[in-house]
N, C-alpha and C positions, 0 to 999 in steps of 0.2 A: 837537605833542608833543615832537618832536626839538629844536625851538627852546627850549622850556622846560627840557629836559634839559641843553642846552648852557649856558643861563643859570645854572642851578643849579651846574653844574660850574665855571663861571667864578667864581661867588661863593664856592664852596667853596675853590678855589685861592687866591683873594685873602684869604679868612679864614685859611687855614692860613699863608700868608705873613705876614699881620699878627700872628698869635699867636706865630709863631716869632721874628719881629723884636722883638716886645714882650718875650718871654722873654730873648732875647739882650741887649737893652738893660738889662733889670733885673739880669742877671748882671754886666754891665759896671759898673753902678752899685754893686752889692755889692762887687765886686772893687776898685773905686775907693775905696770907704769903707775897706776893709781895708788898702789901700796907704797911705792917708792916716793911719790909726791907727798902722800900723807905722812910718811916717815920723816921726810925732810922738813915738813912744816912743824912737826912735833919732835924734832931731833933731840931735844933735851930730855924728853920723857921716855921715848921708845925707839930703840934701835931695831927691834924685832920686825917692824913693818918694812924697813929697808931690806933686811935679809929675806923676808918672805916675798917681797916684790921682786928681788933679783932671782930668787928661786922660781917664782912663777914665770918670769920672762925666759929663763933658761929652758924650763920644761915646755913652754909654749913654742919657743924656737925649735926645739927638738921635735915636737909634734908636727909642726909645719914641714920640717925636713922629711919626716917619715911619710907624710901625706904626699909629698912630691914623688917619692918612690912608688907609692901605690898608683898615683896618677899616671906615671910613665908606663907601668904595667897595664893599666886599663886602656891606654891608647894603642897598644900593640894589637895587631890583628889576632894573633894567637900567642898569648903570653906563656912562656915556658916556665918550668919549675925553677929555673935559675933566676928569672926575673922576680918571681914571687919569693924566692929564698932571700934575696937581698932586702926586699921590703919587710919580710917577717923578721929577719935578723935585726934590722934597724928598730923594729917595734920591740923586740926583746931588749935591746940596749936601752931604749926609752924607759921601759918599765923597770929595768934594773936600776937605772939612775934614780927613778922615783922612789924605789924601795930604799936606796941609800940615803937620799935626801930626807924623806919622811922618817926613816929609822933614826937618823941623826937628830932630827927635831924631837922625836919621841923620847930619846935618851936624855937630851938636854932638859926637856920639861920634867922628866922623871927625877933626874938628879937635882933640879931646882926645887921641886916639891919636897924631896927628901931632905935637902939642906934646910929648907924653911921649917919643916917639921922638927928637925934636929935642933935648930936654934931656939924654937919655941919651947921645946921640952927642957932645955938647959936653963 
């Protein structure tokens, strides 16, 4: 009885994680679409919104894909470590891509600020 209760609790936690990741991914996709629309409206002034929108849509799509793996694991009667391994590996890939994307943005902004400061000093 206690084993069944523990399995139900594990599945419930995995399902909640999956549904929240799915919701978060869909919110990122909607925000990305709004950024792209805003960037296209003001295309003469700002290309950054288009880039940011595409970035948000990619990360949102990846979050939805990871949530599907957790959802599959939550629907199994007794998820094995192999099932969870695939979901966690996809999560690691998602966060690795986020580090790459946001690290790239950080360095672009840093070099832009440094070049602006350099031109103002000259």
